[in-house]
C-alpha positions in Angstrom: -20.5 106.0 -25.5 -21.7 103.0 -27.4 -23.6 103.1 -30.7 -26.9 101.9 -29.2 -26.6 104.4 -26.5 -26.1 107.2 -29.0 -29.1 106.0 -31.0 -31.3 106.0 -27.8 -30.0 109.5 -27.0 -30.8 110.8 -30.5 -34.3 109.3 -30.1 -34.8 110.8 -26.7 -33.5 114.3 -27.5 -36.2 115.3 -30.0 -38.8 114.1 -27.5 -37.3 116.1 -24.7 -37.1 119.2 -26.9 -40.7 118.7 -28.0 -41.9 118.2 -24.5 -40.1 121.4 -23.4 -41.7 123.4 -26.2 -45.1 121.9 -25.3 -44.6 122.8 -21.7 -43.6 126.4 -22.5 -46.7 126.8 -24.8 -49.0 125.3 -22.2 -47.6 127.4 -19.4 -47.9 130.6 -21.6 -51.5 129.7 -22.5 -52.4 128.8 -19.0 -51.0 132.1 -17.6 -52.9 134.1 -20.3 -56.1 132.2 -19.6 -55.7 132.7 -15.8 -55.2 136.4 -16.4 -58.3 136.6 -18.6 -60.3 134.6 -16.0 -59.1 136.9 -13.2 -60.0 140.0 -15.2 -63.5 138.6 -15.9 -64.1 137.7 -12.3 -62.8 141.0 -11.1 -65.0 142.9 -13.5 -68.0 140.8 -12.4 -67.3 141.3 -8.7 -66.8 145.1 -9.1 -69.9 145.4 -11.2 -71.9 143.5 -8.6 -70.4 145.7 -5.8 -71.2 148.9 -7.7 -74.8 147.9 -8.4 -75.2 146.9 -4.7 -73.7 150.1 -3.4 -75.7 152.3 -5.7 -78.8 150.5 -4.6 -78.1 151.1 -0.9 -77.4 154.8 -1.5 -80.6 155.1 -3.5 -82.5 153.5 -0.6 -80.9 155.9 1.8 -81.8 159.0 -0.2 -85.4 157.7 -0.7 -85.6 157.2 3.1 -85.0 161.0 3.7 -86.6 162.2 0.5 -89.8 163.3 2.3 -87.8 165.5 4.6 -85.6 167.0 1.9 -88.5 167.6 -0.5 -90.6 169.2 2.2 -88.5 172.4 1.7 -87.6 172.7 5.3 -84.0 173.7 6.0 -84.1 173.9 9.8 -81.8 172.0 12.1 -84.5 169.8 13.4 -85.4 168.5 10.0 -81.8 167.9 9.1 -81.2 166.1 12.4 -84.1 163.8 11.6 -82.5 163.0 8.3 -79.2 162.3 10.0 -80.9 160.0 12.5 -82.6 158.0 9.7 -79.4 157.5 7.8 -77.4 156.7 11.0 -79.8 153.8 11.7 -79.7 152.4 8.2 -77.2 149.6 8.7 -76.6 146.8 6.1 -73.5 145.2 7.6 -70.8 145.6 10.3 -68.7 147.7 8.0 -71.4 149.2 5.8 -72.9 152.6 6.8 -73.8 156.1 5.6 -71.8 159.2 6.1 -72.5 162.9 5.7 -70.1 165.8 5.1 -70.8 169.4 4.2 -69.2 170.9 1.2 -66.3 172.3 3.3 -65.2 168.9 4.5 -66.7 168.9 8.0 -68.2 165.6 9.1 -71.9 165.9 10.0 -72.7 162.2 10.7 -70.6 159.0 11.1 -72.2 156.1 12.9 -69.0 154.1 13.3 -66.7 156.9 14.2 -68.7 159.4 16.4 -65.5 161.3 17.3 -65.3 162.3 13.6 -68.5 164.4 13.9 -67.8 168.1 13.9 -64.3 167.9 12.7 -63.1 169.2 9.3 -61.2 166.7 7.1 -60.8 168.8 4.0 -57.1 168.2 4.0 -57.2 164.5 5.0 -55.0 162.4 2.7 -54.5 158.6 2.4 -51.2 156.7 2.3 -50.8 157.5 -1.4 -51.2 161.2 -0.8 -54.8 161.5 -2.3 -57.1 164.1 -0.7 -59.9 161.6 0.1 -62.7 164.0 1.3 -62.0 166.5 -1.4 -62.4 163.8 -4.1 -65.7 162.6 -2.5 -67.2 166.1 -2.4 -66.0 166.9 -5.9 -67.6 163.7 -7.3 -70.9 164.4 -5.4 -71.1 168.0 -6.7 -70.4 166.8 -10.2 -73.6 164.8 -10.2 -72.7 161.9 -8.0 -70.9 158.6 -8.7 -68.2 156.1 -7.6 -64.9 156.9 -6.0 -62.1 154.4 -5.1 -60.1 155.3 -2.1 -58.3 153.9 1.0 -60.1 154.0 4.4 -59.9 152.4 7.7 -62.1 149.3 8.1 -63.6 149.2 11.6 -63.6 145.4 12.0 -59.9 145.2 11.0 -58.7 148.5 12.3 -56.5 149.0 9.3 -56.8 150.8 5.9 -58.1 148.8 3.0 -59.4 149.7 -0.5 -63.0 151.0 -0.5 -65.5 151.7 -3.2 -67.7 154.8 -2.3 -70.8 156.2 -4.0 -71.8 159.7 -3.1 -74.5 162.2 -4.1 -75.0 165.9 -3.2 -78.0 167.5 -1.5 -77.3 171.0 -2.7 -80.0 172.8 -0.7 -78.7 171.5 2.6 -75.0 171.6 1.4 -74.5 168.0 2.1 -72.4 165.2 0.6 -74.2 161.9 1.4 -72.6 158.6 0.6 -71.8 155.0 1.6 -69.0 152.6 0.8 -68.2 148.9 0.4 -64.8 147.6 1.4 -63.0 145.7 -1.4 -60.7 143.5 0.7 -63.0 140.5 0.1 -62.8 141.1 -3.6 -59.0 141.1 -3.4 -59.1 138.0 -1.2 -61.2 136.2 -3.8 -58.9 137.3 -6.7 -55.9 136.2 -4.7 -57.5 132.8 -4.2 -58.2 132.6 -7.9 -54.5 133.5 -8.6 -53.3 130.8 -6.1 -55.6 128.2 -7.7 -54.4 129.1 -11.2 -50.8 128.9 -10.1 -51.4 125.5 -8.5 -53.2 124.2 -11.6 -50.3 125.4 -13.8 -47.8 123.8 -11.4 -49.7 120.5 -11.4 -49.9 120.6 -15.2 -46.2 121.1 -15.4 -45.6 118.2 -13.0 -48.0 116.0 -15.0 -46.2 116.9 -18.3 -42.8 116.2 -16.7 -44.1 112.8 -15.5 -45.4 112.0 -19.0 -42.1 113.1 -20.5 -40.2 110.9 -18.0 -42.5 107.9 -18.8 -41.9 108.5 -22.5 -38.2 108.7 -22.1 -38.1 105.5 -20.1 -40.4 103.8 -22.6 -38.1 104.8 -25.5 -35.0 103.7 -23.5 -36.6 100.4 -22.5 -37.8 99.7 -26.0 -34.5 100.6 -27.5 -32.8 98.3 -25.0 -35.1 95.4 -25.7 -34.8 95.8 -29.4 -31.0 96.0 -29.3 -30.2 93.5 -26.6 -30.6 90.4 -28.8 -28.8 91.9 -31.7 -26.1 93.1 -29.3 -25.6 89.7 -27.8 -25.5 88.1 -31.2 -23.0 90.7 -32.4 -20.8 90.3 -29.3 -20.9 86.5 -29.7 -19.9 86.7 -33.3 -17.1 89.2 -32.5 -15.8 87.0 -29.7 -15.9 84.0 -32.0 -14.2 85.9 -34.7 -11.5 87.2 -32.3 -10.9 83.6 -31.1 -10.7 82.4 -34.7 -8.2 85.2 -35.6 -6.1 84.4 -32.5 -6.2 80.7 -33.3 -5.2 81.3 -36.9 -2.4 83.6 -35.9 -1.1 81.0 -33.4 -1.4 78.2 -35.9 0.5 80.2 -38.5 3.2 81.1 -35.9 3.5 77.4 -34.9 3.9 76.4 -38.6 6.6 79.1 -39.1 8.3 78.1 -35.9 8.4 74.4 -37.0 9.7 75.4 -40.5 12.4 77.5 -39.0 13.4 74.9 -36.4 13.1 71.8 -38.6 14.1 73.3 -41.9 16.4 76.4 -41.8 17.8 75.7 -38.4 18.8 72.1 -39.3 20.4 73.3 -42.6 22.3 75.9 -40.7 23.5 73.3 -38.2 24.7 71.0 -41.1 26.5 73.9 -42.7 28.1 74.8 -39.3 29.4 71.3 -38.9 30.8 71.2 -42.3 32.6 74.5 -41.8 34.0 73.4 -38.5 35.2 70.2 -40.1 36.9 72.2 -42.8 38.5 74.4 -40.2 40.0 71.3 -38.5 41.3 70.0 -41.8 42.9 73.3 -42.9 44.1 74.4 -39.5 47.7 73.2 -39.9 48.6 74.6 -43.3 46.2 77.3 -44.3 46.0 79.8 -41.5 44.2 82.5 -43.6 41.6 80.1 -44.8 41.2 78.9 -41.2 40.5 82.5 -40.0 37.9 83.1 -42.7 36.2 79.8 -42.0 36.2 80.6 -38.2 34.6 83.9 -38.9 32.0 82.2 -41.1 31.3 79.7 -38.3 30.9 82.5 -35.8 28.4 84.2 -38.1 26.6 81.0 -38.6 26.3 80.6 -34.8 24.8 84.1 -34.6 22.3 83.4 -37.4 21.4 80.1 -35.8 20.8 81.9 -32.5 18.6 84.5 -34.2 16.6 81.7 -36.0 16.0 80.0 -32.6 15.0 83.3 -31.0 12.5 84.0 -33.8 11.2 80.5 -33.7 10.8 80.7 -29.9 9.0 84.2 -30.1 6.7 82.9 -32.8 5.6 79.9 -30.8 7.7 78.6 -27.9 7.9 74.8 -28.1 7.8 74.6 -24.3 4.2 75.9 -24.3 3.0 72.9 -26.4 5.4 70.3 -24.9 5.5 71.1 -21.2 2.7 73.6 -20.6 2.2 77.2 -19.5 4.3 77.1 -16.3 7.4 75.9 -18.1 7.0 78.4 -20.9 6.6 81.3 -18.4 9.6 80.1 -16.4 11.7 80.1 -19.6 10.3 83.5 -20.6 11.3 84.9 -17.2 14.8 83.4 -17.4 15.4 84.7 -20.9 14.1 88.2 -20.0 16.4 88.2 -16.9 19.4 87.4 -19.1 18.5 89.7 -22.0 17.4 92.8 -20.0 19.5 92.6 -16.9 16.3 93.1 -14.8 16.0 90.6 -12.0 13.0 88.5 -13.0 11.4 85.7 -10.9 8.7 83.2 -11.8 6.6 81.2 -9.3 3.8 78.7 -9.9 1.3 77.9 -7.2 -1.1 74.9 -7.4 -2.4 73.1 -10.4 -2.1 75.6 -13.3 -1.3 73.3 -16.3 -4.9 72.1 -17.0 -6.0 75.1 -19.0 -7.2 74.9 -22.7 -4.5 75.6 -25.4 -6.2 78.9 -26.3 -6.1 80.1 -22.7 -2.4 79.0 -22.3 -1.5 80.9 -25.5 -3.3 84.1 -24.5 -1.9 84.1 -21.0 1.6 83.6 -22.3 1.1 86.5 -24.9 -0.2 88.8 -22.1 2.9 88.0 -20.0 5.1 88.6 -23.1 3.5 91.9 -23.8 3.7 93.0 -20.2 7.5 92.3 -19.8 8.1 94.0 -23.2 6.4 97.1 -21.9 8.4 96.9 -18.6 11.6 96.8 -20.6 10.6 99.8 -22.7 9.0 102.1 -20.2 9.0 101.0 -16.6 12.7 101.6 -15.6 12.2 98.7 -13.2 14.9 96.8 -11.3 12.9 93.6 -10.6 9.9 91.8 -12.0 7.8 89.0 -10.4 5.6 86.7 -12.5 3.2 84.5 -10.6 0.8 81.9 -11.9 -1.7 80.8 -9.1 -4.5 78.3 -8.7 -7.3 80.2 -6.8 -9.8 77.3 -6.7 -12.3 78.2 -9.3 -10.0 80.7 -11.0 -6.4 80.8 -12.3 -4.6 84.1 -11.8 -1.6 85.4 -13.7 0.1 88.4 -12.0 3.0 90.4 -13.4 4.4 93.0 -11.0 7.4 95.4 -11.3 8.9 98.1 -9.1 9.2 100.7 -11.9 8.0 104.2 -12.3 4.3 103.4 -12.9 1.9 105.7 -14.9 -1.5 107.3 -15.1 -3.9 104.9 -16.7 -6.3 107.6 -18.0 -3.5 109.5 -19.7 -2.2 106.3 -21.4 -5.6 105.2 -22.6 -6.5 108.7 -24.0 -3.1 109.2 -25.7 -3.5 108.5 -29.5 -0.1 106.9 -29.9 0.1 105.0 -26.7 -1.9 102.3 -24.8 -1.9 99.8 -27.7 -0.2 97.2 -25.5 -2.8 97.6 -22.8 -5.6 97.3 -25.3 -4.1 94.2 -26.8 -3.8 92.6 -23.3 -7.4 93.5 -22.5 -8.6 92.0 -25.8 -6.7 88.8 -25.3 -8.1 88.4 -21.8 -11.6 89.1 -23.0 -11.1 86.5 -25.8 -10.7 83.7 -23.3 -13.5 85.0 -21.0 -11.1 86.5 -18.4 -10.6 89.9 -16.8 -7.5 92.1 -16.7 -6.9 94.7 -14.0 -4.1 97.2 -14.0 -3.0 98.6 -10.6 -0.5 101.4 -10.9 0.3 105.0 -10.0 3.2 107.3 -10.8 6.2 106.2 -8.7 4.4 103.1 -7.2 5.2 100.4 -9.8 2.7 98.4 -11.8 0.8 95.2 -11.2 -1.2 93.5 -14.0 -3.6 90.8 -12.9 -5.4 88.4 -15.2 -8.2 86.3 -13.7 -9.5 83.3 -15.7 -12.4 81.0 -14.7 -11.5 77.3 -15.0 -13.6 75.3 -17.4 
């Protein structure tokens, strides 16, 4: 990861953490607020229902008060009271009911088959004795009772709020109830709306965070792009200057070796050979020593020439890149015993001196690596004119390697990095195609100028 990318990441990370903490706090507060809102609405709904229900029961008792307060206990009076309450209807599912204190139903306008049956032991799905609880509340002075009961319009059990009173002289428990499923539906609707609002808020916060991250990334990119370009240009110019300086120094050393030390060694060699010819007849021992010295001079002269050629091959400056690569292939073939072939295709000798030097050094580095690591039996070096591009390819039939392992190894991969840097210095690209057991192919592509 590049430095500017790390800087942008370090700028984005605190923002991301802050947005996550804000999101957590907002969600917590929203959930708490929704719970408070639900509790307030539920309390208001239930208070309204309780007041409404108590009002209905009060009206019902007032409607039969003249009969109850008359002091009559006969069946006819009680039947009149039952008839009045049976006809007091304030909704499809709202009605009055009457039970005696033993649990027998005396009047039920919605379930006439209940009349005359005893439901003292009737229990709801939770095991609560419904009728017993209603009678107990009525005889305790009257009040509210929550229980589960079948709603006629739905034909299923729902929660119901009942209000009951006792008519002690007649032995009646009179009451009415309001079903609470509409309250539950309203509360569920509030819960759904709250959940939707919380979800929308989280989405909005995520969108804001994404916009912030993109804004920081874009700003960082815009702020760094000019500096990055300038730095890359300066580094490239510096790399070119370093390479040029190195090659100039190598060329100077090569000339000094060739024109200075090499010439002196040749002169000494000629003198020694002349001395050998003069002393050959009468001084055999001296001749042997001089011949050994001449042989050593020949070896030193060869080494000087080799060093001079490695520092800066004269063919590269005199005859161009093709001749220098052909000579490099010939020498490598002779020195390593690996069959090495060179081929040039098209007009490839019109490149700038810096490009010639770097392509030559890449080929030199490549065959050095082949000799050390590839275990190859043949090498092909090709320099091709591709129209707008010039391509240098070095291929071997060696053992190949895993590129990732070489690049990540701390003590290996320097040669590949050097080749990549040289290719980048002259504006070219270098690709390595290899796999274990499949040989290696290095391709350098350079745009003509």
